[in-house]
N, C-alpha and C positions, 0 to 999 in steps of 0.2 A: 503493499500500500504506500509506503514511504517513497518507494522508487517512481511510482506513478505520480505522485505530487511533485517529486523532484523534476520529472520529465515535463509535466505541465507547466511548472514554474519556468524552467529553461525555455520551453517553447514560447511562452508569453513574453519573456525578456527578448528573445529572438525577434519576435513580431513587432515589439515596441521599438527596438533598435532599428529594425528595417524601415518603420514608418518614419522614425525621426532622422534618417539619412536623407539629405537632399540629393536631388538628381545630379547636381554638380559633383558631389563627393562620390556618388556612384559612378560617374564617368571617370573620375581619377582612378578609382579602384579597377574599373574595366580596362583602362589604359595600362594597368599594372598586371592584367591577366586574371583578375578576381571573377570566377565563373558565378559565384553567388550574387555578386553586384549585378551582373548581367541578367541573371534570372529575376532579381527584383525589379530592375529597370523595365524589363520585358513585361512583367506582370503588371506594372503600373500603366504602361503605355500602349500595349498591343491592340487593344480594343479600339482606342481612339485612332490609331494609325491605320487599322484595318478599314474602319468606317470611312475615313478621309479618303483612303485610296479607292475604296469601292464607289464612293460618290463620283470620282473621276473616271474610272475605268468600266464601270458597270458590268463587271465579270467577277463572280465570286472566286473562281479558280485562279484567275490572274491576280486578283487582290491578295489571296492567300500567299501566293508566290511572292509578290512583291513585299509584302510585310516581312517574310523571311529575309529577303535581300536587304531591306532596310536595316534590320537588326544585325545581319552579318556585317553590313557596312559600319554600323556603330561599333561593333566588336574590333573591326580592323583600324577604324579611324578615330577612336575615342580621344587619342592625344591631340588631334587637330582642333578640337572644340576649344574656342578661345573665350567663351563666356560673354560674348557680346549680346547674346539673346538668352531666352529660357531654353532649357534642354528640350522641352516639348516642342517649341518653335523650330529648333534645329532638327529634331526628329521629322516633323511635318515637312520641312523644306527638303529633306533627303526623300521623303515619301513622294512629294510632289514631282521632283525630278524624275525618280524612277517611274511613277505612273505616266508621265507625259512622254518620256523616252520609249515606254512600252507601247503607248498608243501610236506614236509616230512609226515604230517598228511595224506594228500590226498593219497600219495603213499602207506603209511601203511594201509589206509583203503581199498585200492584196493588189497593189498597183502593178507589181512585177510578176503576178501570176504565182505567188507563193515562193518565188526564188530568193526573196530577201534574206540577208544575213542577220541572224539574231544579234541584238545589241548587248545582251546580257547572257550570263551564264546561269544555269539552273543551280540553286543552293546545294543540291546533292553532289554536284562536282567538286564541292569544297568540303569533304567529309569531316576534316579535322575542325572547320568552323561550324559545321552543321551541328556537332556534338555540343556546342556552346548553348544553343537554344534549349530552352526548357524542355525536358522530355514530356511534361504535361502538354506543352503546346504541339509537340510532334503527334502525340496521341489525338489531340483535339483535331488537328488538321486531317489526319488519317480517318477519324470518325466522320468529319464533315464530307470528306470525299466518298466514303461508303454510302452515305445517305443522299447523295446528290443524284437528281433525277438525270437519266442519260438524255443527251441532246437529241432531238429528233431531226433528221435531215429531210428537207423537202425535195422531192424528185419531180417537181412541176418546172416546166420551162419558162 
């Protein structure tokens, strides 16, 4: 019984510490390679980033992939954050750039008959970086893909 109380107390302290940690401090920790900080930042901002991207691209699968790319970029470039804006603003600017680039690429692919060259790599091509993302997020994405309705192709001319 004492072990359970000690574990619950430790968990509560961990949650309180995570909430008290500012996004700027998290980015400093991420720049130093702290995966826990990355998980906390992801859990704070993933829904907002996803909804923001979804409003731009209007495609759930593309939005999911772009969210992964945004947070992979955060992992790689956390040292470049200069603090001239809020972290959430920085995240959304990365998301906007990725979403618009993806839309341009999709339009280009249609214009050249599907022969366009992709502008970005799929996150799974970077296995060492993909491990950084929260395992919970990976399970959520897999669950969403399983329940997604298959696209119906129209055979009319």
